[in-house]
N, C-alpha and C positions, 0 to 999 in steps of 0.2 A: 503493499499499499504506500502510494506517495506520501510522504511527509508535508503536512501542511504548517506554514508559519502562522503565528498569531493573526497576522494581516489577512492572509489568506481564508482564515476561519472567520473574522469579523465579515468579511465581504460575502461568504457564502452565508452565515446565518441571516444577514440582512436581506440577502437576495432571495431567499427561502420565505422570509416575511413580506417581502416586496411583491412576490407573486401571488401572495394570498390577498392582498390589498388591490393591486392593478391587473392581475391575471398572469397566467404563465407565459402569455405570448406578448408582454409588455416591450420586449426588445424589438418587436415588430411594427411598434407604434409610429406615427409620422413625427415629424420634428414639432409641428404644431401642438400635438397631443402631448409629448414630452416636455414642452415649453409650459403647458398648463399644469402638469404634475409638478413640475420644477418651482413654480409659483406657489403652489399650495406646500410643498416640502419647505421652501425657503422661508415662508412665513412661520410655519411651526419651529423651524430651526431658530427663527428670531425669538419666539416664545421660550424656548427651550434655554437659549442664553440668558434671557432675562430672569428665568427661574433659577439658573445656575448662580447668577450674581446676587439674586435675592437671599442665597444661603449664607452669604457673608455680610458685614456690617459695611456696605457700600455708601451708605448716607452719612457722609462725614461731618454733616452740618447738626446731626442729633446728637443728644447726650447720653443716651441710654446705649448700653452695649450688651449684647448676648453673645454667649460662647457659640463658636462656628459648629454647626453640625456636620461634622466630616462626611458620615454616611450619606445624608441628604445631597450633599455636594457631589459625592462619587456617583449617585444615580442620576443627577440631572447632568453630569457631564456625559454620561453614558448615553441618555437620551439624545443629547446634542450630537454626539459623534455618530450615533446611528442614523440621524437625518442627513448628516453629511455624506456617509456612506450610501444612503438611500439616493440622494442626488447623483453620486457617481454610478451608481447601478442604472439609473435611469437613463443615463448616455453612453452605458456600456463601457465605462472606464474601469478596467479591472485593477487589481491589488498592485500588480507589477507596473503598470503605467503610473498608478498613484505614487508608488514609491519612488519611481525614477523621477516625476515631478518634485516630490518632497525633498529629494536629495539634491537636484537642481536648485531648487529654492534655497536650500541649505549652503550650497557653495555661494550663492549670490548675496545673500545675508552676511556671511563671513567675510567675504572679499569687500563689500561696502562698509561693513563695521571697521574693518581694518584700515580702509582708506579714509573714512571720515575722520579718524583720528589724527590723520596728518594735516597740517595747517601751514598755508602759505606764509610766509614771513618776510616778504619782499624779495625772494630770490629772482634772477632773470628766469624768464618762462619760454619754454619751448613747446608749441601746439602741435600735436602728432597725430597724423591720421591712421587709420587701423589696417584696412585693406588695401592690399598691394603696396603697402609701405612696411607694415609688420607681419599681416597674414597674406599669404598666396591665395587671395580670393580668385582672381582671374583664372589661374592654373586650376584651383579646387571646382570651381564652377564649370569650365570647360570638361573636365574630366566627368563631372558628374552628368552634364548633358548628353555626352557621348555613350556613357553606360546605361544611363535609364531613359533616355529619349531619343537616342541614335540620330543625335544632332551634332554635326562637325562644326564647331565654332572654334576657329583659330585664334591662339592668344596672341598671335602677331597681327591681328587685325587691327586696321586703324579706327576702328569703331569702339567707343567707349563700352557700350552696352551689347556688343554681338547682335545689333539690330538685323542686319541681312540674314544672319543664319537662323535667328529665331524666326523673322517673317517668313523665310523660305519653309519652314516646319508646319506651317499652316495652324501652329497652336498660339494662344494668346500668351505674349511674352511676360506679364504681370503674373499670370496664373502659374507660369513655368517657375517664376522667381519665387512666388510663395510656396511652391511644392518643395522646392530647392531648401527653403527656411524651415518648414514644417518638418522636414525628414533630418533635421539636425545638420544641414550643409555647412553653418557657421562653425559648429563645434569641432569639425574634422579637418579644418584648414591647416596646412602645413605653415611653419613660420618662415619668414623670408631671412634667408642665411645672413648672419652677423647683425641684423637689424637690433635685437634686444641687446645684444653685447654693448652696441653703440651707445644706445639709451642709458644703459647701466653705468658706462663711464661718465657720460656727460651728467647724470645725477650724482655721481659721486663727486664731480667737479662743481657741485653747487647749483645746477640748474633744476627748477621745478618742470617736471615732465608732465604734460597735460594731454591725456590722450582725448580725441574729439573725432568722433566717427558720425556719418550720415545714417548709419543704420537705423531702422524704425523700431525705437524702444517701446512704442506702444504695443508692438506685438511681443507679447511676454516669452514666447519661444526664442526669439531673435535675442531679447534682452539677457535672458538666463543662459543661453549659449555663448553669448559674448563674454558673459562674466565667468563662464566656465572655462573658456579659451584662455582669458586673461589671468585666471587664478594661479598659473605657472609662473607668471612673469611679474609679480607685484613688486619685486625688488628692483625693477626697470623703470619704474613710473610711479608718479604721485597721485594722480587722479583720473577719472574718466567722466565723458558727459557725451550726449547725443544730440546733434543738430543738423538739419539738411541746409540751414544757413550760417555757415561757420563763422564768417566775418562777422555777421551781426552778432553772433554768440560771443565771440571776441570783444566785440565794441560794448557790450553790455556786462562783461565781467569786471572783477576787481582789479585783474591784471592791466587793463587797456589804458585807463587814464594816468596810471602811474609810469607808463611808458615800459612796463616790464616785458612784453612779449619781445623777443629778440629774434626768433625765428618761428617759421611754421614749416612743417615737412608733411606734403600731400602729392598725389598723383593726379587728382581730378583736374581737367583743364578749367572748369567752372570756379573751383574753389582757389586754384593757384593764381588765377589772373585776379580774382577779387582781393586776395591777400596782397599780392604784389602792388596792384594800384592803389592801394590804401596804406602803403608804406612799410608794410610788414616783410622782411627779407625771407625768401621762400625756397626750400631746397626741394627738389623734385627728382624722383626716381626716373631715369629716362625710359619711356615707353613708346610703342608704336602711335599710340593714341593721343600723346601729349607733346610729341617732339616740335610740334608748330607754335607752341606758345613761346613768346618772346617779350621780355621786359627787364629793365635794369636790375630789379630787385629778384629777379628768378636765377637760380644756379641749378643746373642739372648734375646728377651723379649717376655713376653706373653700377657702383658698389656701395652698399649702406656703411662699410668701413671708412669711405671718405667722409661721413657725416661728422665724425669727431673733429678732423682738421678744419673743414669748411666752418663749422661752429666756433671753434676756438681761435681760428685767425680772423675772425672779424668781430 
């Protein structure tokens, strides 16, 4: 007999009860029907959380105090937990998927906690992109397209988004990208060789390394996979944020008015042009899709090892 973990047991027990309430074929319900069930379960969960808190002395403005009934607290917590599992059962999210999500969230919380303890104290700042500066996004996405979509998207293309290859596939480019994201594409990217070592060296020399990516943080899979990927490199940078308008982010940051931003490192033609024309010196990994950009504030490099000297000599 296959051994069941406690989490598997919880899901199985709640599933059996779920079938008694909603029928044995609840998994065949439409999304609309599942939404209605979720509304009911969500309201019940809210009520149970209120009941849970009611077992302790949460009204700090009252003078009376009663001993906390740990037994009641325990049973109310069990009720709340069962409603959460019932919601997961409704949408056919199993114990393994939930455990994976829980662990990914745990990585995010711990990395965020570690970074939040770091405080900028006036150091010179370098704004650093992630994809194709630190992470081999273009190579990784191209390999994924070939393996799962049979789409040949050459990394030497002069198109930033593989527009022609995706258009020829007759599939929606945005939907393809979202599928790449949902299947953990960002978590499995290779690191750009020597890039992290260069950042670590500059950080040791007194620079504040601010990662700034245009990835969609509102998509939680993207957010948590990004934190999972950077969790291995937290000694190479000081903070991370997300924005599709990177110069605007810089202009609104505490670094900008004090003139602390000394360099930006990015590969996107849009972002490097905006940085450069607003007076930010920009280091750019030379790519087929950005080699046409020209400005006195832009310097191209072929190897991330060059970054250290380019920064320290300026």
